[in-house]
N, C-alpha and C positions, 0 to 999 in steps of 0.2 A: 525527528532529527533530519538534519539536511548535510548533504555529502557534501565532502571537502575535494574540491577543485584544483590540482596543483598542477599551472600550465608552466610550460620550458618557452620562452621566448628570446628572440632574439635574430640578429643576424647571420648571415650562411657562413658554415665550417665555425660555429661558437662554441660547439662542442652540445647543443641540444639534446641532441639524440641520446651524446654518451649520458648526458646528466637523466634524460628519464626513464632508460633503461637503468640507471644505478638504484636509481628511486623508486624503480617498480620491483626492483630485488629486492631493494632493503625492505621495504615494505609490505610485499609479495601482496602489492595491489596492482590492478586491471592497468592496463598501458593503451593511450588512444595512441595507437603511431602515425606517422604523419603520411598523411595520404600522396600527396602530389609525387613522393618519390617513387611508389609503383606505377602510380600512373604515369609520369612523364618520360619514365626507363623505353616507354616502348614508342614513344615519338620522336622524331625526327627536331622538333620546332612545336612551339606553341604559341596559342594567340590570347586575348583577353577572356574569350569565349570559355577557354581552359581553365583557367582561374577561377570561374563561378563553377564548372562544375566541380574540382578540386573542391571549394569551400562546401558546397552542397555534401558532397562526400564526405569530408573532414567531421562536417557537420552532424551527417547521421551517425557517423562513428562513434562518436560522443554521448551524442543521445541514446545511443543504443545502450551503451555503457550505466548509462546513468539509470535507465530502464530497469537493471540489476539492481539499484540502489545497492552499492557499495557503500561502506564508510566513507571512501578516498578516491580517487582516481587519478590516474598521470596522464597528461598531455604533452604529446611531443608537439608540439604547434595547437595553434589553432585559428579563428579567423583573424584577429590581430595582425598576424604576418602575411594574411592572403591579405588584407587589406594594404597595412603597408606597401606590401611590392606590387600591388593592382597600382596604386597611385603614385609611385615610383619611376617602373615602369612602361605605364599607360596614360599617370596625369590624370586616373582618375578610377574609382571603383563600383564595381554594381552595387545599386541600392540594395539590391537582396544581401548583400554579404554586411552593411552598415546596419540594417534593421535586425539580421538577424543576431548579430554580436552583438548590440545596446539590449536586446532582448534577453538573451542567455546569462549575460554579468547582472542584467537586474534579477532572474531567477529568485523565488523565494527558498526555493526545494536544495541551493548550494548557495555553496561561498568557494568565488575563486582568488585563489593566491598564486600570484603570476611571479615569475623567478627570471631575471632578462639576464642574460650569459653575454658578459664583455667579450670582447673579439683579440682579447690580448691573447689568444693561443693561436700558434700558426696555422695559416692557410693552407685545408688539401682539397687541392682541385681534383677534381671531377668533371663526368661531362654534362650533371643540370647543374653549377654551380658555376654565377654567372660575375658576380662581383670582388673579387679581391682586393680593391684598391679602394672604395668605400664603404669598409665596415663599421667604420667611427662615426659616419655620419647616417648610417643605416641603423646604429644602433641608439644615438639620438635621437632619431625617432620612433625607434619604439619606448624609449622615455619618455619623449614628448606625447605620444596618445596613451601612455599610459596612468600620465598626470593629468591629461587631461579628461579622460576618462572618472579619474579619482579613485582608480584601481590601488589594491594592496599589493605589493609588488616588493621585491630583494633585487639585489645585484648581485651576481654571484661573479668572482672574478679568481685567478691560479689555474694550478693544474685541476685534469677530473677530480682526485682525491680532497683536495682543498676545496672545491664547491659544493661537494658531496657533504663531506663535513659542515660549509656554512648552511645550507639548508638543514639539515639536520638538526644542527643546533636552532637556527629559528624555528623550527616547523616544531619542536619537541617530538620528535615522532619517533 
């Protein structure tokens, strides 16, 4: 039996963490938290090499939960977000991120379902967020990558409770 991996993705301040926690609580399923938040909390600024470290740690957290072979895990982001952010901020992305992402989406032992969060909810500023003005552009980049990689995805819109209901209806979970 393959593990179902539910990945919450999208631009900054689009409700990813809220939805990931709601789903984890609702299904009582393990949650892979966003590694970048804790990692960057300790830094004044970051460089592209930091994104590679974040990607590796994010991927390791996911792999650790997959080793436990649960029926379903929830991911508050994955390598797709890091790939897009690196391309936007630095114009390129480390080959390790591309290679590992491509391997992870082709794994036979798991299936991935992405939920792309629409950035229509109000921006919530914090020290780690950088892009209040181009969230629609980032949303479109996520959508483009989901299509480019032919990934199974749905778009969630509205307020947090509405988004949760959209996922539950689609996942029949």
